[in-house]
Legacy VTK file of the C-alpha trace (Angstrom):
# vtk DataFile Version 3.0
C-alpha trace
ASCII
DATASET POLYDATA
POINTS 194 float
-46.528 -16.199 12.413
-45.509 -17.235 8.891
-42.146 -18.823 8.233
-39.861 -16.904 5.888
-39.905 -17.945 2.236
-36.138 -17.600 1.718
-33.096 -18.189 3.860
-30.300 -15.792 2.869
-26.589 -16.226 3.556
-24.778 -12.875 3.864
-21.044 -12.475 3.259
-19.208 -9.147 3.222
-15.679 -7.785 3.094
-16.100 -6.099 6.491
-18.360 -6.398 9.553
-20.007 -2.989 9.091
-21.192 -3.866 5.582
-22.325 -7.266 6.827
-24.373 -5.690 9.626
-25.922 -3.215 7.179
-26.925 -5.998 4.786
-28.428 -8.059 7.596
-30.391 -4.995 8.739
-31.699 -4.313 5.236
-32.655 -7.918 4.524
-34.320 -8.279 7.932
-36.850 -5.630 6.863
-38.506 -8.168 4.556
-40.671 -10.666 6.410
-40.258 -13.187 3.585
-36.478 -13.311 4.178
-34.471 -14.798 7.025
-30.729 -14.334 7.312
-29.162 -17.779 7.725
-25.846 -17.726 9.583
-24.833 -21.252 8.583
-25.256 -23.689 5.686
-28.699 -24.335 4.281
-29.428 -20.975 2.672
-31.529 -20.623 -0.459
-29.905 -17.422 -1.752
-26.512 -15.819 -1.292
-25.676 -12.116 -0.928
-21.974 -11.259 -1.173
-20.540 -7.754 -0.855
-16.983 -7.279 -2.058
-14.625 -4.442 -1.164
-15.866 -1.619 -3.442
-12.289 -0.785 -4.463
-11.364 -4.415 -5.136
-10.919 -5.893 -8.582
-11.427 -9.512 -7.510
-14.132 -11.539 -5.735
-12.582 -13.131 -2.613
-15.780 -12.744 -0.567
-17.799 -14.556 -3.229
-15.207 -17.321 -3.409
-15.328 -17.769 0.395
-19.128 -17.844 0.328
-19.190 -20.534 -2.380
-16.590 -22.565 -0.508
-18.774 -22.495 2.629
-22.289 -22.593 1.111
-21.824 -24.225 -2.276
-23.179 -22.698 -5.467
-26.416 -20.846 -4.786
-28.419 -18.295 -6.718
-27.002 -15.008 -5.541
-26.568 -11.279 -5.653
-23.091 -9.737 -5.736
-22.493 -6.155 -4.620
-19.204 -4.924 -6.024
-17.230 -2.179 -7.681
-16.274 -2.472 -11.342
-14.938 -5.945 -12.124
-12.759 -7.195 -14.963
-14.245 -9.813 -17.338
-12.698 -12.595 -15.241
-14.683 -11.335 -12.231
-17.910 -11.518 -14.205
-17.064 -15.080 -15.305
-16.314 -16.109 -11.722
-19.604 -14.568 -10.576
-21.578 -16.350 -13.301
-19.913 -19.678 -12.436
-20.768 -19.095 -8.745
-24.508 -18.749 -9.485
-24.750 -14.958 -9.266
-27.928 -13.726 -10.920
-27.204 -9.998 -10.634
-24.247 -7.740 -9.812
-25.203 -4.472 -8.141
-22.889 -1.473 -7.890
-22.644 -0.121 -4.339
-24.464 3.100 -5.156
-27.395 1.171 -6.666
-27.764 -1.314 -3.788
-30.619 0.513 -2.111
-32.783 -1.509 0.309
-35.809 -1.828 -1.988
-33.749 -2.967 -4.988
-31.611 -5.355 -2.934
-34.650 -7.012 -1.339
-36.380 -7.314 -4.720
-33.287 -8.836 -6.333
-32.842 -11.328 -3.477
-36.508 -12.354 -3.712
-36.157 -12.870 -7.477
-32.760 -14.615 -7.362
-33.971 -18.123 -6.517
-36.239 -18.349 -9.558
-34.116 -16.206 -11.913
-32.354 -18.069 -14.709
-28.604 -18.509 -14.606
-26.747 -15.486 -15.926
-23.833 -15.500 -18.350
-20.858 -13.256 -17.637
-21.835 -10.888 -20.453
-25.352 -10.498 -19.100
-24.002 -9.754 -15.613
-21.645 -7.125 -17.025
-24.430 -5.524 -19.084
-26.787 -5.410 -16.109
-24.097 -3.812 -13.965
-23.325 -1.241 -16.665
-27.011 -0.352 -16.986
-27.179 0.441 -13.265
-24.090 2.636 -13.390
-25.104 4.648 -16.446
-25.737 8.301 -16.005
-23.327 11.086 -15.282
-20.269 9.941 -13.389
-19.645 12.019 -10.278
-16.039 12.666 -11.320
-14.389 13.413 -14.647
-11.588 11.175 -15.899
-8.786 13.586 -14.882
-10.311 13.954 -11.424
-10.418 10.184 -10.964
-6.745 9.972 -11.950
-5.821 12.628 -9.364
-7.960 10.974 -6.661
-6.467 7.568 -7.399
-2.965 8.997 -6.810
-4.113 10.740 -3.615
-5.498 7.404 -2.399
-2.039 5.918 -3.036
-0.578 8.531 -0.681
0.957 10.864 -3.275
1.260 14.581 -2.554
0.481 17.371 -5.009
4.047 17.568 -6.378
4.204 13.787 -6.944
0.792 13.800 -8.643
1.825 16.655 -10.906
5.027 14.866 -11.892
3.180 11.583 -12.546
0.501 13.243 -14.699
2.675 15.866 -16.387
0.781 18.770 -14.780
1.913 21.670 -12.641
1.028 21.594 -8.952
-1.392 24.473 -9.571
-3.228 22.421 -12.239
-3.511 19.456 -9.875
-4.960 21.717 -7.162
-7.402 23.267 -9.644
-8.600 19.859 -10.842
-9.257 18.780 -7.272
-10.846 22.066 -6.176
-13.184 22.023 -9.172
-14.418 18.543 -8.233
-14.810 19.497 -4.586
-16.857 22.612 -5.430
-19.026 20.814 -7.984
-19.837 17.948 -5.610
-19.920 20.000 -2.375
-17.058 18.078 -0.807
-15.052 19.670 1.998
-11.626 18.150 1.459
-9.472 15.585 -0.334
-10.441 12.810 2.050
-14.146 13.296 1.285
-13.390 13.370 -2.438
-11.451 10.099 -2.254
-14.203 8.502 -0.143
-16.859 9.578 -2.658
-14.825 8.134 -5.549
-14.473 4.837 -3.664
-18.220 4.732 -2.931
-18.895 5.359 -6.621
-16.633 2.404 -7.475
-14.205 4.596 -9.414
-11.106 3.812 -7.374
LINES 1 195
194 0 1 2 3 4 5 6 7 8 9 10 11 12 13 14 15 16 17 18 19 20 21 22 23 24 25 26 27 28 29 30 31 32 33 34 35 36 37 38 39 40 41 42 43 44 45 46 47 48 49 50 51 52 53 54 55 56 57 58 59 60 61 62 63 64 65 66 67 68 69 70 71 72 73 74 75 76 77 78 79 80 81 82 83 84 85 86 87 88 89 90 91 92 93 94 95 96 97 98 99 100 101 102 103 104 105 106 107 108 109 110 111 112 113 114 115 116 117 118 119 120 121 122 123 124 125 126 127 128 129 130 131 132 133 134 135 136 137 138 139 140 141 142 143 144 145 146 147 148 149 150 151 152 153 154 155 156 157 158 159 160 161 162 163 164 165 166 167 168 169 170 171 172 173 174 175 176 177 178 179 180 181 182 183 184 185 186 187 188 189 190 191 192 193
């Protein structure tokens, strides 16, 4: 039996994501998930709704700077700079982090050149291009729902009637075949919009 080519350290914001990443990476015989120090490549998965990189920071504190892949929602420029300084070679949006792409990116990370913050941001943007699942007004409504606001509070905050708020939400639900508000909010989170 051949020894794996790369040892991969996996860090995630929650245990379910961590288990999923380990399962995906274990599919490749050239990769071995390394639970402790001594990894060759780092994979860090942030909270998709987060605007910071605490998981990446923890991983660097424990592993040191390694070539890595970051799975995250949209980050501000400071997040891209932090990722570049931490050795990240590619930032993948959650919806683009399919098993084949993730494995390919991990395999390429060790030999990939260092990436500047601008290059990381551009690569992320290229993977998220295409039609957004929600329109801007829908995202605004869903963001307020996620904050626990009811229809009247959302209408007051956005300057719309309650009927308009309901219509905005119902249009999105019909278009995307979502059953209720909770599914709509979950889909927006998965898409990295809120």
